[in-house]
N, C-alpha and C positions, 0 to 999 in steps of 0.2 A: 279289420281294419276300419275305424271311422273317422270321418274329422274331426270328431269330439276327441277323443284317443289325440289325435295330433296336437290338436290344441295344448293339451291339458301335458303333454310328454314335452313339448316347446317349452313350457311356462317350466314346466319343472327343472328342463335343461340351463334357463335364462337364470334361473334361480339357485339352482340347484339347493334347492329344500322344497318337502312337501309343503310344508304349512303354509309357505309365503307364495306358493304355489297356486295352492288354497284362498290364500287371503284375494292375492287377482283375480282369480276369475271365481272369486263369490261361489265357492264350491264346498263342501267339508273336505277335512286333510284325509278320511276315511275314502272319500269317493275317487283324491287324485290317485293315492296307491290304490283302490281296485283298478282303475284305469291303466296300471303302468301294469298291474303284476296281468290282467288281461292281456295283456302287450305281448307281456313276456311267456307267458304259458303257450300263446297261441302259436309262437315260431321260435320258440324252444330255445329262446337268449335268453343273455341277460342284459340290459339295457344302464345298468348304475352297479356298483358295488356301494353296499353299505359297512362303512367305517366308521365304526361305534356311532357315534348322532351326527357322522357328516356321511355325506354320498359321493361318489364320483361315476361320472358318466362310463359306460366301457367304450371297445370299439363300437360294439354291434349298433352301442348308442349313436357314438359318431355320424355312423355312415347313415342310420335312420334320423339325425337332425338334420344331414343336410339333404337328404332326400322330402323331409317332411314341409320343410321353408319351401321348397319348390313347391310344394302340390299344393299347399297355403294360398302361396302369391297364385295361382294362376286360376283357384276357386274365388280368387279376389277381383282376379283381373277379369275372370268371366261373370260374376253377380254384378260387375260393375257394367258390363257388355250387355246383360241384358234390361240392367236399367235403363240403357240409351237406346232400349227401342220406343220410346214415349216421345223418337223426334227432337233427341237432344233438348227437352224440355227441365230436365234435372238430371243431376251426375256431380264427379267430381273430376277435374283434371289435375295433376300433382307434377309438376315443374320444377326444377333444381336450378336451378341457373349462378352463373360465378358473378363474384360482388359485385362490379361496376358493370357490368350488365343488367344482372337485378337492378339497382339505382337509378339508373341513367336513360336504357333502351328499352326496358322491359316492360315498366310501369304503363308506358302509351298505347302500348301492344296487348295487353291483356286489357285497356276499358275498354279500346276495338272489340274483343274478342265478346266482352262482359256485354257491349252496348247488342250485339248479334244474338248470344244466348244470356240472357239477364239470370234464368235459375238454373244456371250452373257454377259452382264451385272451381274458384283455382285457388289452391294450397302451392304455393312460393318456397322453395327453400334455399337462402344464401350461403355460399360455401366458396372455395375457393376450385378452378379449372379442377384440379386434379378431383377432389373431392366428388364432384359433382358431374366428371365422366365414372369413377367407381359406384354411384347413387344409380345412375342411367342402365348401366351396365346389371348391376345385381339388384336392379326392379324395383328400388325404390322410388326412382321418379318414371313418371310417363315419357315425359323429354327434357333433354339437359340444351342448357344455354350457356357458351363459353366463346371465349375469346382463345387464342394460341394452340397448339398442336396436341395431338392425342396422344397419350404411353402406347409404346407399340405392344400393350400388354391386352390394352384394349380395342386394337383395332379390327381383331376378327369378331369383338362382340358388338361394338357400335357402328352405327350408317352414318357421315358425318356431313352435313348440309350446309353451304353458306348461305345466311339470310340476313347478311347487313356487313356493312362494315362499320371501322373505327381507326382511327389514327393516334399513334401516340407520340406527346411534345415534350422535349427536353425542358422540364420548369423548373426557374430558380427563385428564389427571393429577393424585396426592395432592396439589400446591405450584399447581395455578391455580386460580385465583380464580373460578373456579365448581363448583370440586372437589364443596363443600359445599350447592350452591344445586341444587334440582331442576328447575327451571324458567329460561328466560330467553326475550326477546324474538324476533323478525327484526329487530329494528334492532341488538340487542346485538353478532349474529354480526360484525358490523363493527370489534368490540373488541378480538378476540383476534386471533394470527398461525396461522395453518392450516398440516398436515401435509398435503398428496395424492399421491391415486394418479397413474398419468399417463394423458396423454387417451384411450388405447387401450382402456382400462380399465373394466367394465360398472360399478363401482362408482362410477368419476369420474362417467361417464354421469350415470348418475342423481342422485348430487350435486348436480351442474350443471341436469340439470332442475327437482329439486326449489327449487333455489334461483333459478330462474327465474322457476317457478311461486308463488315467495314476494314475488318485484316486485325481486330483487337478481339482477344482472348478475356473475356470478362473478368475471368481472378486477375487479372494485372490492376484492374480498377481498385480504388481505397473505397471502401464499404464500412461507414460509422453505425448506419443501421440500418435493417433488417427488420418490417415491420409486415403484419398479419391485414392488413387493409388501407385501401388506397388511399381512403381520406384521410387517417392515420400520415401517410406520406405525406398528404399534402398541406396538412395542418406544419407538419416538423419543418419542410421548406420554406413555408410561408412564414413561418419564426425566425428564419435564418441559417436554418443548416443545412448546406451543401444542395443538390443541383438531384433531380429526380425523373424516371422516365413514366406519364400517367396519358392515360385516356384524354383525349379532346373533348370528350362530352362531360367531366369532371370539372373542366376549370376557365368555362365562359363566362363565368359572376368575376372571379377572382383576377383574370386577365380586362376585361373591363374595370373594375375596380385600380385595379395597379399594386395589386396586391403582391402578386405574381408576375413574373417576365416569362414567355419562350424565347428560347432560340433555338435558330435554323442550323443544322449542321450541313457545314459546305463540306465538296471533295474535291481534290486540287490537281487531281488526274490533268495532265495533259497539260500544265498547266492553264488549264478555265473551272474555273467556280461553278460548281453544280449542287444542285439542293437535296438532299438525303430525306427520302417521306420513312415515317416507321409504320405502315400502313397493316392492317389485321383485320381479318373478318369476325364475323359475327356464327357463330357455327352451332345450329339446332342437331343434337345426338339423340337420336333412333336406337334402337337395339336392331338388330338385323334379322333377330330369329321371333322374338315374343310377341305376343297377341297387339296390336294395337288397336285402341280404343276409338270408337269411330270421332267422340269428343279429342282425340290425342291426332287425330287426321285435318278436322275440321280445324286445330288449329297450327297444325304444321303446313297444311296449305293457306290460310289467312297468312302467312307471315312468308311463305313462298309467292302470293301475290303480290303484297310488299312490296318483296326487294323486285321482281318482274317491272312493277310501275316507278320504282326506280332507276333500274334503268334505262326504260323505254322513255 
């Protein structure tokens, strides 16, 4: 079994078609067929059923598909590790980041890293926190950066490390009844409509946890819109629709211009008003078992050192 055979096999699995796999790999269709036939003959199994002009993967093919992806992923990591023997002069770092972290917190960190290692290519993908966690667990990213909590199914695979902080603010537009009010009580949260992020968002997870801590079932709030981008949430609220919980990092300009107002939630326990904060950690995700490249280690150490400097 060769790496080239595995690459050809996975291309066929992806396209479910010999000719399309050949076109992707820039080889001939007979070469694709020969590679698959060689694997089937060597191990006395059928990897695909030929059904007329279509092909369908067999149980043996599914097993090989899972293992082949792991093998090729490990080969790619090993190749990158070997290239890093040049003293981190060249190489690639793949980062996955949740949207708010990636748009507002991470750019300064990447610039700092690039200043130290100018020859390194940093590839950053933005998605919601749940997708970044799954991508880091599968090896799509060397490192993940999110806010919120990990899905239980990912906790055995990923090691979280706190590397920064953010706070959520309750915001409203200038025509909202709360706009000129600096404070509201917990009970008043039911008296407005809300614009929310989707359930896989770290921001949404943190807001729901805060609500539950305040004794509010999130499902009892009136939700007008659910959006997949905090920028969209901010724009909708700014135009006059409801209230939202959003990262403090995102709204500095709008607060200064007065197009948004931030409202402090107060707890009335024991007849004494107490401000309630929605704090969230920026969390670095690393795979517990997957090999870490020197670049990933260097970037992790930079973030950790920056966090220590903030604390001290």
